[in-house]
N, C-alpha and C positions, 0 to 999 in steps of 0.2 A: 756148407758146412757150419755149423752153430760154434759157438764160443768154446764150448764144452768139448767138442768131438777135436775143435782144434787144439786146446791147452792137453786133451790125451796124446795127441800126436808128439806135442812138444815133450811132455813129460816121459815118454817112453823112447827117448831117444837114449843111445849108449851113454856113457859115462854122466848121468844127470844126478847123480847121488856122489856125495863125498863118505869114505868107508873107512871106519876105524873102530878104536876100543875107547872106552870109558875107564878113569879113575878116580876116586873121590882124595882130593888134595886139600888139605887146608880148609875144611869143611864146605868145599865146591866140587861139583861134578866137572872134568876138564875132559873133552873131547879128545884124542890124537889121533889124527887124519892121518891114515896109512901110507899113501901116495906122497906127499910132500912132506911129510915126517915136521905138521906144524899142531899145535895146540890151540884150543878155544876153549872159553867158557861154555859148557853145554847151553847155559839159559841164554845165552846171547847169541848163538847160531841155531836153536831149535823152536825158536816161536811159532813156525808153521807147523811143528810136528817133526816126528824123527820113525824112523823104523829101528827095531829089534831083532838079532837073530836068536829066535827062541824055536825049540825042538825042529829045526832044519828047516825053517821057512822065514822069512821077513814078515815081521808083523809090526803095522802102523801102531804109534802111540802118540799121545800127548803127553808132555812133560808138565808135571804138578809143581804147585809151589812148595810141597811138601817134598820134592826130591824123588818122588815115586813116579811112574809110570802109568797112565790110563790106557790101557790096549784098547784096540778096536773089539774085541770080544766081550767088553764092557767090565775087564777085571783090573786090578790095579797090580803092578808088578815093582817090586822094590830092588831096584838096580845093585848090581856088583862089580865090584872092579874087574876090568876084563872083559865085560859084556860087547859083543861085537854091536855096532849102530851105524848106522847109514842115514845122512842126512841130506835133504834133495839141495841142491845148488840154486842159488837165485842168479836169474839172466837179469843183465843191466837193463834198468827203466827204458831208455832209448830203442835198446836192441828187442826187446818184447812188443812195445809200442810197434814197430816195424813189421814184426812177425804177425801182430795182430791184425794191421792194417792190409796185409798182401791179400789180393783177390785169391779165393779158391784154390783154383787152377796153379796160379803162379807159387803159391804158398807148397802144395803138393810137390810140384815140379822142382822148386828151390830145393828144398828138402830131403827130395829123392836122389837128385845130384849131387848133393853133399855127400849124404850117406854112401852112395856109392865109389868115392872117393875114401872113405873109411874116417868122414869127418862128421862131428855130433854137433847140433843145435849148440850143445854145451861145450863145445871146445871153442867159443866164441871168445877172445880177448880183447877184442874193441869195435864200437859200432858207433858210426856219427851217422845219425838217421836225420838227413838235411828235410825231408818232409814234414818231420815232426815240429820244425822252427818256421813252416811258411805259414801265412794267412791263410784260414779257413775259407775264406769270403772269395778267395782269387782262383784261378788256373795256377797249376802247381806243377813245376816240373825241376827236374835234377838228378842228384846223383847222391846215392846212400854209398859210404865205404864199411866194410865190413871185414876183419882180420879172424882167422882160426887159427889154432895149433893145437894139434892132436898129439904133438910128443914126436911125430913120426916126419910130418907134413904141414908147413903153413901155407896157407890159403888166403887169397886176397881175393875179396869179391866186391866187385864194382856194380851197384844197382840204378840202372838209369831208368827213369820212371817220368810218367806223365798221368797227371790227372786232371780231370774237366769233361769237355765233351767228347774228347776220345781219352780211352786210358789205355797205356801200354805198362810193361816190365820188360826191362832187357837186363840180363846178368852175364857178368864175365867174370870167369873163375879162374885164378894164375895159381898155378902153384910154384914154390921155389925152384923146382926142376926146370921151368920154363913152360911146362904144359898147359895146355889153355882151353876151357871147353865155354859154350855160349850157350845160352838159352833165351828166348825168347816169348815173350806173352803178349799179344795186341788184342785188344778188343773193343768194338765200336758200342759207344753209348748215344742214344737220341739225346739232342740239345734241349736242355731243361727250360 
């Protein structure tokens, strides 16, 4: 799986966007997030672009310094109070690094199992990526701790890993209900 396909799989997860409306207040565009009822300056959170709801569809756009949107259709759009906008959520750096590092099969199974219990990769509230802190030139083994909250369930995932001559990934999912799920992916590699 190449990096573009993996990113597409990550970005297509449920709850990957903050949805809300915009209003022009004190000469600045303000984004009002619908779910949490929080307000943000649009320029501060839309640096990677946004989508605006026009003609019954979400249209990708880039926010220009002039306050207009440059649509993917190569047109500009002058924003209006009350326009519906969605902005992609950012995943924490250490968590994104962990998702990118997982072998293809482990990533797919890890994500599939989370999604089967209605948890999105974007429901992440905490990630301690032990693998990120280990020296590159040595055998690596340890545990990563990841916590998710989808508003209904809290799920804690312990990711046991080994990198080096052997490569293995073992995931233990625990919901606050006490339900536990296990997934193991082991792969032998030749000594280098």
